[in-house]
C-alpha positions, 0 to 999 in steps of 0.5 A, a space after each residue: 454466905 461467908 467467903 475469904 472476901 466478904 461483901 456487905 450485899 452478899 448479906 454475909 452471915 456468921 455461925 458457932 455452934 457448941 455441945 453442952 453436958 445439960 439437956 435443951 430445958 437447962 440451955 433455954 433458960 440461959 440463951 432465952 435471957 436476954 441480958 445473959 449474952 452481957 456477962 460474955 459479950 465485949 460489945 453487948 451490954 444488955 438489954 431490956 423488953 420494950 411497950 411492956 413485954 414481959 415474955 418474948 413471942 414474934 413480933 415482941 421488941 427489944 431494945 439492947 445496947 451496945 458498945 464499939 471502941 469503933 463506933 462508941 454507945 448505941 441501942 438498938 431496936 430489934 423486933 423476935 421473928 420467931 420463938 419457940 421456946 426450947 428450939 429457937 429464939 431468933 432476932 432482926 435488928 432495925 438499921 439505921 433509916 428504919 427501913 430493913 434490917 441490918 443483922 438478924 440473930 438467929 438460935 437453935 438447939 438441938 438434942 443431940 446424944 443425951 446433949 445440947 447442940 446451941 449454934 448462934 447465928 447471925 446475918 450482916 444486912 440487908 440494911 443499912 448499920 454502922 459498917 455501912 458508914 464505914 464502908 461507904 467511907 473507904 469503898 475500896 476496903 469493904 472485903 477489908 472491913 467486912 471479914 474485920 467486923 465477922 471475925 470480931 461479930 464471930 469471937 464474940 458469939 464464941 465467947 458468948 457460947 463458951 459461957 453458956 457452956 460454962 453456966 449449963 455445965 456447972 448449975 446443978 439437975 433439977 
């Protein structure tokens, strides 16, 4: 649910998409690379598989490193919740309390007239995150805090998908 006055408890969702003039397999090779978004995002700095994992599957975990001028640097433990090659890569991010996901991220790829429609979505909450900490410090400004965060995330998501598009379209045909 995305609104003009988002509230954390509503678990708002952000979605961006791009149409890429490249086959789904080429786009998938890029999207399924954990580190690739670090090339484009101002916040995401990279990821590494946990516990000796070398190939993703549901239940596998990885650590994502992030940096934000308002929060500093942190590493989050993420769990793959859906993995269907050339179709879906989805994961959740552990919350500050280790109880519920603080967010859920998803890439989906679909064929569209010989091209690939790439969608990236993310849901905020329901578990606590650094966003929760900001809201707890200024509860009367919750909708402004959430809206600001959603705008920032959407900008980074759009930048990432634009980067994936440029790389996929520049790659030589197989």
